[in-house]
DRENKERO-941977 format. One record per residue (C-alpha): residue in one letter; x, z, y. Coordinates in Angstrom, 1 decimal, always signed. Layout:
<babas>
(A,(X,Z,Y)) ...
</babas>
This chain:
<babas>
(M,(+196.8,+192.9,+206.7)) (M,(+200.0,+192.0,+204.8)) (K,(+198.2,+191.8,+201.5)) (V,(+195.7,+189.3,+202.9)) (Q,(+198.5,+187.0,+204.2)) (K,(+200.3,+186.9,+200.9)) (T,(+197.1,+186.1,+199.1)) (W,(+196.5,+183.1,+201.5)) (M,(+200.0,+181.8,+201.0)) (V,(+199.8,+181.9,+197.2)) (S,(+196.5,+180.1,+197.3)) (G,(+197.8,+177.3,+199.6)) (I,(+200.9,+176.7,+197.4)) (A,(+198.7,+176.5,+194.3)) (A,(+196.5,+173.9,+196.1)) (L,(+199.5,+171.8,+197.0)) (L,(+200.8,+171.8,+193.5)) (A,(+197.4,+170.8,+192.1)) (S,(+197.2,+167.8,+194.6)) (A,(+200.7,+166.6,+193.7)) (L,(+200.0,+166.7,+190.0)) (T,(+196.8,+164.7,+190.6)) (V,(+198.6,+162.0,+192.5)) (L,(+201.3,+161.8,+189.9)) (A,(+198.7,+161.5,+187.1)) (A,(+196.9,+158.8,+189.0)) (Y,(+200.1,+156.8,+189.6)) (Y,(+201.0,+157.2,+185.9)) (W,(+197.6,+156.1,+184.5)) (L,(+196.5,+153.6,+187.3)) (P,(+198.9,+150.8,+188.3)) (P,(+199.4,+150.6,+192.1)) (K,(+197.9,+147.7,+194.2)) (V,(+200.5,+145.1,+195.4)) (V,(+200.2,+144.1,+199.1)) (K,(+202.0,+140.9,+199.9)) (V,(+202.9,+140.2,+203.5)) (E,(+203.8,+136.6,+204.4)) (S,(+205.5,+135.2,+207.6)) (A,(+204.4,+131.8,+209.0)) (N,(+207.2,+129.4,+209.6)) (S,(+208.0,+128.5,+213.2)) (M,(+207.4,+124.7,+212.9)) (P,(+204.8,+123.5,+215.5)) (V,(+201.4,+122.4,+214.1)) (K,(+200.7,+118.7,+214.8)) (G,(+198.2,+116.2,+213.6)) (V,(+195.3,+118.6,+213.1)) (L,(+192.8,+115.7,+213.8)) (F,(+193.1,+112.4,+212.1)) (T,(+191.7,+108.9,+212.8)) (Q,(+192.0,+105.5,+211.1)) (N,(+194.2,+102.8,+212.6)) (E,(+193.5,+99.0,+212.4)) (N,(+195.0,+99.0,+208.9)) (G,(+192.6,+101.7,+207.6)) (E,(+195.4,+104.2,+207.4)) (F,(+194.8,+107.8,+208.5)) (V,(+197.1,+108.8,+211.3)) (P,(+197.2,+112.0,+213.4)) (I,(+195.5,+111.8,+216.8)) (D,(+198.0,+112.2,+219.6)) (F,(+196.6,+112.5,+223.1)) (T,(+200.1,+113.0,+224.7)) (T,(+201.1,+109.3,+224.3)) (T,(+197.9,+108.1,+225.9)) (A,(+198.1,+110.6,+228.8)) (E,(+201.6,+109.5,+229.6)) (K,(+200.5,+105.9,+229.7)) (V,(+197.7,+106.4,+232.2)) (M,(+198.5,+109.3,+234.5)) (D,(+200.7,+107.3,+236.9)) (A,(+197.9,+104.9,+237.5)) (V,(+195.2,+107.4,+238.5)) (V,(+195.2,+108.4,+242.2)) (H,(+193.7,+111.1,+244.4)) (I,(+191.5,+109.8,+247.2)) (K,(+190.6,+111.8,+250.3)) (S,(+188.1,+110.3,+252.8)) (S,(+187.3,+111.6,+256.3)) (M,(+184.0,+110.7,+258.0)) (L,(+182.2,+111.6,+261.3)) (V,(+178.7,+112.8,+260.6)) (T,(+175.8,+114.3,+262.5)) (N,(+173.1,+116.7,+261.3)) (R,(+170.7,+113.7,+261.2)) (S,(+173.1,+111.6,+259.0)) (L,(+173.6,+114.6,+256.7)) (Q,(+169.9,+115.2,+256.1)) (P,(+169.5,+112.6,+253.2)) (F,(+172.3,+114.3,+251.4)) (F,(+170.7,+117.8,+251.8)) (D,(+167.6,+116.3,+250.2)) (N,(+169.6,+115.0,+247.2)) (D,(+170.1,+117.5,+244.4)) (L,(+172.9,+115.3,+243.0)) (F,(+174.9,+115.5,+246.2)) (R,(+177.3,+118.2,+245.0)) (E,(+178.0,+116.3,+241.8)) (F,(+179.6,+113.5,+243.8)) (F,(+182.0,+115.2,+246.1)) (G,(+184.9,+117.6,+245.6)) (P,(+185.2,+121.1,+247.0)) (E,(+186.8,+119.9,+250.2)) (F,(+183.6,+118.5,+251.4)) (R,(+182.1,+121.0,+253.7)) (I,(+178.5,+121.0,+255.1)) (E,(+177.7,+122.6,+258.4)) (R,(+174.3,+122.5,+260.0)) (F,(+174.4,+122.0,+263.8)) (D,(+172.0,+121.0,+266.4)) (D,(+174.1,+119.7,+269.3)) (G,(+174.1,+116.1,+267.9)) (K,(+177.9,+115.9,+268.3)) (P,(+179.8,+114.1,+265.4)) (Q,(+181.7,+116.4,+263.1)) (L,(+184.6,+115.5,+260.9)) (Q,(+183.9,+116.0,+257.2)) (M,(+186.3,+115.6,+254.2)) (G,(+185.5,+114.1,+250.8)) (S,(+187.6,+114.0,+247.6)) (G,(+187.6,+111.7,+244.6)) (S,(+189.8,+109.7,+242.3)) (G,(+190.7,+106.0,+241.8)) (V,(+192.4,+103.7,+239.3)) (I,(+195.3,+101.3,+240.2)) (I,(+194.4,+97.9,+238.7)) (S,(+197.3,+95.8,+240.1)) (E,(+200.9,+96.5,+240.7)) (N,(+200.6,+95.4,+244.4)) (G,(+198.2,+98.1,+245.4)) (Y,(+194.6,+97.2,+244.5)) (I,(+192.5,+100.3,+243.4)) (V,(+189.0,+100.6,+242.0)) (T,(+186.9,+103.7,+242.7)) (N,(+183.3,+104.7,+243.3)) (Y,(+181.5,+103.5,+246.4)) (H,(+180.2,+107.0,+247.1)) (V,(+183.8,+108.3,+247.3)) (I,(+184.5,+106.2,+250.4)) (R,(+181.1,+105.6,+251.8)) (D,(+181.0,+105.9,+255.6)) (A,(+184.7,+106.9,+255.7)) (Q,(+186.6,+106.7,+259.0)) (E,(+189.9,+106.9,+257.2)) (I,(+191.0,+106.8,+253.5)) (E,(+194.1,+108.5,+252.2)) (V,(+195.5,+107.7,+248.7)) (T,(+198.0,+110.0,+247.0)) (L,(+199.8,+108.7,+243.9)) (H,(+200.9,+110.7,+240.9)) (D,(+204.4,+111.0,+242.3)) (N,(+202.9,+112.5,+245.6)) (R,(+203.5,+109.4,+247.8)) (T,(+200.7,+109.0,+250.3)) (F,(+199.2,+105.8,+251.7)) (K,(+196.4,+104.8,+254.1)) (A,(+193.9,+102.6,+252.3)) (S,(+191.6,+99.8,+253.5)) (V,(+188.3,+98.7,+251.8)) (V,(+188.5,+95.2,+250.4)) (G,(+184.8,+95.3,+249.2)) (T,(+182.0,+97.4,+247.8)) (D,(+179.1,+97.1,+245.4)) (P,(+176.5,+99.9,+245.9)) (S,(+174.4,+98.4,+243.1)) (T,(+177.0,+99.7,+240.6)) (D,(+178.6,+102.3,+242.8)) (L,(+182.0,+100.6,+242.8)) (A,(+184.5,+99.8,+245.6)) (V,(+187.9,+98.1,+245.7)) (L,(+190.6,+99.5,+248.0)) (K,(+194.1,+98.2,+249.0)) (I,(+197.3,+100.1,+249.8)) (D,(+200.5,+98.6,+251.0)) (A,(+202.7,+99.3,+247.9)) (K,(+204.5,+97.3,+245.2)) (G,(+205.6,+97.9,+241.6)) (L,(+202.8,+100.4,+240.8)) (K,(+201.8,+101.5,+237.3)) (T,(+198.4,+100.1,+236.3)) (I,(+195.8,+100.6,+233.6)) (P,(+194.7,+97.4,+231.8)) (F,(+191.0,+96.7,+231.4)) (G,(+189.6,+97.3,+227.9)) (N,(+186.5,+95.8,+226.3)) (S,(+183.6,+98.2,+226.8)) (D,(+181.4,+96.2,+224.4)) (V,(+183.5,+97.2,+221.4)) (V,(+183.5,+100.9,+222.3)) (K,(+181.7,+102.9,+219.7)) (V,(+179.7,+106.1,+219.8)) (G,(+181.9,+108.9,+218.4)) (E,(+185.1,+107.3,+219.6)) (W,(+187.7,+109.5,+221.2)) (V,(+188.3,+109.0,+224.9)) (L,(+190.2,+110.7,+227.8)) (A,(+188.9,+111.3,+231.3)) (V,(+191.7,+111.3,+234.0)) (G,(+191.1,+112.3,+237.6)) (N,(+191.4,+115.1,+240.2)) (P,(+188.6,+117.6,+239.7)) (F,(+188.4,+120.4,+242.3)) (N,(+191.6,+118.9,+243.8)) (L,(+193.6,+119.7,+240.6)) (N,(+195.7,+116.5,+240.6)) (S,(+196.3,+114.5,+237.4)) (T,(+193.9,+116.4,+235.2)) (V,(+193.3,+115.0,+231.6)) (T,(+190.4,+116.0,+229.4)) (A,(+189.4,+114.8,+226.0)) (G,(+186.1,+114.1,+224.3)) (I,(+184.1,+111.4,+222.5)) (V,(+181.7,+108.7,+223.5)) (S,(+178.3,+110.4,+223.2)) (A,(+176.1,+107.4,+224.0)) (K,(+176.0,+104.0,+225.6)) (A,(+173.6,+102.1,+227.9)) (R,(+172.4,+105.2,+229.6)) (N,(+170.1,+104.8,+232.7)) (I,(+169.9,+108.2,+234.5)) (R,(+168.4,+106.8,+237.7)) (I,(+171.1,+108.3,+239.9)) (L,(+171.9,+105.2,+242.1)) (R,(+169.7,+104.8,+245.2)) (D,(+170.3,+101.1,+245.7)) (Q,(+167.2,+98.9,+245.3)) (Y,(+169.1,+96.6,+242.9)) (A,(+170.9,+99.3,+241.0)) (V,(+172.5,+98.5,+237.7)) (E,(+172.8,+101.5,+235.4)) (S,(+174.1,+101.2,+231.9)) (F,(+176.5,+104.1,+231.7)) (I,(+178.9,+105.2,+228.9)) (Q,(+178.1,+108.9,+228.3)) (T,(+180.9,+111.2,+227.3)) (D,(+181.4,+114.9,+226.6)) (A,(+185.0,+114.8,+228.0)) (A,(+184.9,+117.3,+230.9)) (I,(+184.1,+115.6,+234.2)) (N,(+183.7,+117.6,+237.4)) (P,(+183.4,+117.0,+241.2)) (G,(+186.5,+115.1,+242.3)) (N,(+186.6,+113.1,+239.0)) (S,(+184.4,+110.4,+240.6)) (G,(+186.3,+107.1,+240.6)) (G,(+188.7,+108.2,+237.9)) (A,(+189.5,+106.6,+234.6)) (L,(+187.8,+106.8,+231.2)) (V,(+190.3,+105.4,+228.7)) (N,(+190.5,+104.9,+224.9)) (L,(+193.4,+106.1,+222.8)) (N,(+195.2,+102.8,+223.5)) (G,(+195.4,+103.7,+227.1)) (E,(+192.9,+100.9,+228.1)) (L,(+190.3,+101.4,+230.9)) (I,(+186.8,+101.4,+229.3)) (G,(+185.0,+103.0,+232.3)) (I,(+185.0,+104.5,+235.8)) (N,(+183.8,+108.1,+235.8)) (T,(+180.9,+108.2,+238.2)) (A,(+178.4,+111.1,+237.6)) (I,(+177.6,+114.2,+235.7)) (A,(+174.3,+115.7,+234.6)) (S,(+174.3,+119.4,+235.4)) (P,(+171.9,+122.1,+236.6)) (T,(+174.8,+123.7,+238.5)) (G,(+176.8,+120.7,+239.9)) (A,(+179.7,+121.5,+237.6)) (Y,(+180.5,+120.3,+234.1)) (A,(+177.7,+121.0,+231.5)) (G,(+178.6,+118.6,+228.8)) (Y,(+177.4,+115.3,+230.1)) (G,(+179.5,+112.8,+232.0)) (F,(+178.8,+109.1,+232.8)) (A,(+181.0,+106.2,+233.4)) (V,(+180.5,+102.6,+234.6)) (P,(+181.5,+100.3,+231.6)) (S,(+184.8,+98.4,+232.2)) (N,(+183.2,+95.0,+231.6)) (I,(+181.0,+95.6,+234.6)) (V,(+183.9,+97.0,+236.6)) (E,(+186.1,+94.0,+235.8)) (K,(+183.5,+91.5,+236.9)) (V,(+182.8,+93.3,+240.2)) (V,(+186.5,+93.5,+241.0)) (E,(+187.0,+89.8,+240.2)) (D,(+184.1,+88.8,+242.4)) (I,(+185.3,+90.9,+245.3)) (L,(+188.8,+89.5,+245.1)) (K,(+187.8,+85.9,+244.5)) (Y,(+184.6,+85.5,+246.6)) (G,(+184.8,+88.4,+249.0)) (S,(+181.6,+89.9,+247.7)) (V,(+179.8,+90.5,+244.4)) (Q,(+178.1,+87.4,+243.0)) (R,(+175.3,+88.7,+240.8)) (G,(+172.7,+86.7,+239.0)) (Y,(+169.1,+87.9,+238.8)) (L,(+166.3,+87.2,+236.4)) (G,(+163.6,+88.3,+238.9)) (V,(+161.4,+90.4,+236.6)) (L,(+159.9,+93.9,+236.7)) (I,(+160.5,+95.6,+233.4)) (R,(+160.1,+98.7,+231.3)) (D,(+161.3,+99.9,+227.9)) (V,(+159.2,+99.2,+224.9)) (D,(+158.4,+102.3,+222.8)) (G,(+155.7,+103.3,+220.3)) (N,(+153.2,+104.2,+223.0)) (L,(+153.6,+101.0,+224.9)) (A,(+153.5,+99.0,+221.7)) (E,(+150.2,+100.6,+220.7)) (E,(+148.8,+100.1,+224.2)) (K,(+149.7,+96.4,+224.5)) (G,(+149.3,+95.5,+220.9)) (L,(+153.0,+94.6,+220.5)) (K,(+154.7,+93.7,+217.2)) (T,(+157.9,+95.7,+218.1)) (T,(+158.9,+99.1,+219.3)) (T,(+162.2,+98.0,+220.9)) (G,(+163.1,+95.5,+223.6)) (V,(+162.1,+95.1,+227.2)) (Y,(+158.5,+94.5,+228.4)) (V,(+158.0,+92.1,+231.3)) (D,(+155.5,+93.8,+233.6)) (S,(+155.5,+91.1,+236.3)) (L,(+157.6,+88.3,+237.8)) (V,(+159.0,+87.8,+241.3)) (E,(+157.8,+84.7,+243.0)) (K,(+160.2,+81.7,+242.7)) (S,(+162.5,+83.7,+240.5)) (A,(+164.8,+82.4,+237.8)) (A,(+162.5,+83.9,+235.1)) (Q,(+159.4,+82.3,+236.6)) (A,(+161.0,+78.9,+236.9)) (A,(+162.2,+79.0,+233.3)) (G,(+158.8,+79.9,+231.9)) (I,(+159.1,+83.6,+231.1)) (K,(+155.6,+85.1,+231.3)) (K,(+154.1,+88.5,+232.0)) (G,(+153.6,+90.4,+228.7)) (D,(+156.7,+88.8,+227.1)) (V,(+159.1,+91.2,+225.3)) (I,(+162.8,+90.3,+225.9)) (V,(+164.6,+91.0,+222.6)) (A,(+167.9,+89.2,+223.0)) (V,(+170.3,+87.6,+225.5)) (D,(+172.7,+84.9,+224.4)) (G,(+172.1,+86.0,+220.8)) (K,(+172.8,+89.7,+221.4)) (S,(+169.9,+92.0,+220.8)) (V,(+168.4,+94.0,+223.7)) (N,(+167.0,+97.4,+222.9)) (N,(+166.3,+98.8,+226.4)) (S,(+166.3,+98.0,+230.1)) (A,(+169.8,+99.3,+230.7)) (E,(+171.2,+96.9,+228.1)) (L,(+169.4,+94.0,+229.7)) (Q,(+170.6,+95.0,+233.2)) (E,(+174.2,+95.2,+232.0)) (M,(+174.1,+91.8,+230.2)) (I,(+172.6,+90.0,+233.2)) (A,(+174.8,+91.8,+235.7)) (R,(+177.9,+90.1,+234.1)) (H,(+176.6,+86.7,+235.2)) (R,(+176.7,+84.9,+238.5)) (P,(+174.1,+82.8,+240.3)) (G,(+174.0,+79.4,+238.6)) (D,(+175.0,+80.7,+235.2)) (K,(+172.8,+79.7,+232.3)) (V,(+171.6,+82.3,+229.8)) (N,(+169.4,+82.0,+226.7)) (I,(+166.6,+84.6,+226.7)) (K,(+164.8,+85.3,+223.4)) (V,(+161.3,+86.7,+224.0)) (L,(+158.6,+87.9,+221.6)) (R,(+155.3,+86.4,+222.8)) (G,(+152.5,+87.6,+220.6)) (D,(+153.8,+87.4,+217.1)) (K,(+156.2,+84.4,+217.8)) (E,(+159.7,+84.4,+219.0)) (K,(+160.7,+81.9,+221.7)) (E,(+164.2,+80.9,+223.0)) (I,(+164.1,+80.2,+226.8)) (P,(+167.1,+78.9,+228.8)) (V,(+167.3,+80.5,+232.2)) (V,(+169.5,+79.5,+235.2)) (L,(+170.1,+82.7,+237.2)) (K,(+169.6,+82.9,+240.9)) (N,(+170.9,+85.3,+243.6)) (R,(+168.7,+87.6,+245.7)) (E,(+167.8,+84.9,+248.1)) (G,(+166.5,+82.7,+245.2)) (E,(+169.4,+80.3,+245.2)) (A,(+171.4,+79.3,+242.1)) (R,(+174.8,+79.1,+243.9)) (I,(+177.8,+81.2,+244.8)) (A,(+177.8,+82.6,+248.3)) (K,(+181.5,+82.9,+249.0)) (V,(+182.7,+84.9,+252.0)) (E,(+185.0,+82.7,+254.2)) (G,(+188.4,+84.1,+255.2)) (N,(+191.4,+85.9,+254.0)) (P,(+190.5,+89.0,+252.0)) (E,(+193.6,+90.8,+253.4)) (V,(+192.6,+90.3,+257.0)) (I,(+188.9,+91.2,+256.3)) (A,(+190.1,+94.4,+254.5)) (R,(+192.1,+95.5,+257.6)) (L,(+189.0,+95.0,+259.8)) (G,(+187.0,+97.1,+257.3)) (A,(+183.8,+95.0,+257.5)) (E,(+181.5,+92.7,+255.7)) (L,(+181.2,+89.7,+258.1)) (V,(+178.7,+86.8,+258.0)) (D,(+178.2,+83.7,+260.1)) (L,(+175.4,+83.8,+262.6)) (S,(+172.7,+81.5,+261.4)) (K,(+171.5,+78.5,+263.4)) (E,(+168.2,+80.2,+264.0)) (E,(+169.9,+83.3,+265.3)) (A,(+172.3,+81.3,+267.4)) (N,(+169.3,+79.5,+269.0)) (K,(+167.5,+82.8,+269.5)) (F,(+170.4,+84.4,+271.3)) (K,(+171.4,+81.2,+273.1)) (V,(+175.0,+81.0,+271.8)) (K,(+176.9,+78.3,+270.0)) (G,(+177.7,+80.6,+267.1)) (G,(+179.2,+83.9,+266.2)) (V,(+180.2,+86.4,+263.5)) (K,(+177.9,+89.3,+262.7)) (V,(+179.1,+92.6,+261.4)) (K,(+176.8,+93.2,+258.5)) (K,(+178.4,+96.3,+257.0)) (L,(+181.3,+98.6,+258.1)) (Y,(+183.9,+100.4,+256.0)) (A,(+187.0,+102.3,+256.9)) (G,(+189.1,+100.0,+259.1)) (K,(+190.1,+98.7,+262.5)) (L,(+186.5,+97.9,+263.7)) (R,(+185.0,+101.3,+262.9)) (T,(+188.0,+103.1,+264.5)) (A,(+187.5,+101.0,+267.6)) (G,(+183.9,+102.1,+267.8)) (V,(+182.2,+98.9,+266.6)) (K,(+178.7,+99.5,+265.0)) (E,(+176.8,+97.5,+262.4)) (G,(+174.9,+94.6,+263.9)) (F,(+177.5,+93.7,+266.5)) (V,(+177.9,+89.9,+267.0)) (I,(+181.4,+88.7,+267.8)) (T,(+181.4,+85.7,+270.1)) (H,(+185.0,+85.8,+271.6)) (L,(+188.5,+86.9,+270.4)) (D,(+190.9,+87.4,+273.4)) (K,(+188.5,+85.3,+275.5)) (E,(+188.5,+82.4,+273.0)) (E,(+185.1,+81.5,+271.5)) (V,(+184.5,+82.3,+267.9)) (H,(+181.8,+80.5,+265.9)) (S,(+182.4,+81.5,+262.3)) (V,(+184.1,+84.0,+260.0)) (K,(+186.6,+81.3,+258.9)) (E,(+187.5,+80.6,+262.6)) (L,(+187.8,+84.4,+263.3)) (N,(+190.0,+84.8,+260.3)) (E,(+192.3,+81.9,+261.3)) (K,(+192.7,+83.3,+264.8)) (L,(+193.4,+86.8,+263.6)) (A,(+196.1,+85.5,+261.2)) (K,(+198.0,+84.1,+264.2)) (K,(+197.7,+87.3,+266.3)) (E,(+200.2,+90.1,+266.7)) (G,(+199.9,+93.4,+268.6)) (G,(+196.6,+94.1,+270.2)) (V,(+193.4,+92.0,+270.3)) (M,(+190.1,+92.3,+272.1)) (L,(+186.7,+91.4,+270.8)) (E,(+183.7,+90.4,+272.9)) (G,(+180.1,+90.2,+271.8)) (F,(+176.7,+91.7,+271.8)) (Y,(+174.3,+93.7,+269.6)) (E,(+171.2,+92.1,+268.2)) (D,(+168.9,+94.6,+269.8)) (M,(+170.7,+94.2,+273.2)) (P,(+171.5,+90.5,+273.4)) (R,(+172.0,+90.5,+277.2)) (A,(+174.6,+93.3,+277.3)) (K,(+178.2,+92.4,+276.7)) (F,(+180.4,+94.8,+274.7)) (Y,(+184.2,+94.8,+274.4)) (Y,(+186.4,+96.5,+271.7)) (A,(+190.2,+96.5,+271.7)) (F,(+192.5,+97.5,+268.8)) (G,(+196.0,+96.9,+267.4)) (L,(+196.7,+94.8,+264.4)) 
</babas>
């Protein structure tokens, strides 16, 4: 046993000596590999992305400066509304419903017919230091009450100054001064590939900023349900989610180039495609509401479709771009000017038109009575046709809403004078009809659309102007008297405080 152990130990020592000699020989004849270890300096990395300034110089892209400029001017909007199962049904049938509202909006099915309070969430952009805010119409649609929270967490009740369902825009007012604003930029000069920031309150995450580029322009995604919808969206890949609706899309100068409105997604959450109303449309809508009380939009009065290769072959057209005139509306501006069925509209005021969305956007910037030059391709000849635009009623004039916008905003309604024909029908001298209701005094008091105001505190009222003048002199509580169009013989009374 002892002899075996000694033999094993001697063999092991010999093996170790042999290994050591091998290593020494390898080190002597083969030079060792050098491994260099470097330490990175602790300086922060900045300016990884570059862009060209107006002088053609390459400068680093810095989103922080732009974000600081705009965050104070983007607000969080919460709207509360009373709904029934019947009023919710159209939303259930709309696959895009979830894309519009934030996570606070809760849907409950019920069968007792009693109104239920629901909450919606969105964003808005301050456009004047004295409290005017632009947002999406769908954010405040049917709202009983609207609450606006600023970036500094101050909270205000908001009133609706005016809306435009055709572009999904609305103007709100809060009682505040000295607010930070975002200036309007020129959406016409925005280029595909340009860097942009989206600012809003997705999923109730206040003051969220995301970055991306402009992916496309003049997109019509057929999301607006209004009969006269104008869709010419800026498409961006900046992340937009539920709650971003009504928020700002800005360029790197901190200028407003769009109002974030919708997303295209199979899940209802961000999937790479967001859409914003161009700022040039937004600015015109806001100006009309503040100046005239409602949007003044000119119409050509044509039914159109995009020209492509298939349509060009079918109709024997000499172009594969432009807008084909399928038919004309009777007594429309286009018909009066001499535009014909089969014409291809290729330019407006010297600017080329490639598709229907571009044509809609160009015309939507004009008011009734404005003159535009339409270039059409008729057969193989181009023809320049001057057109005087008309409103929906076929008139080439501005239809200004009488009264003080501030007073009308507090009431929360679109009011119109009762026509002479209606006054004769209902056997009254005149009156004021509630055409549309928003969040405000009338809706809170229980007034419904279609109500005709005939008296204010027992004094006769014959027009919107007269109602406005009387309200401006009132303090404390007031009482309205009137009737509904479908119940002209029944008198209704509504009281509320100013």
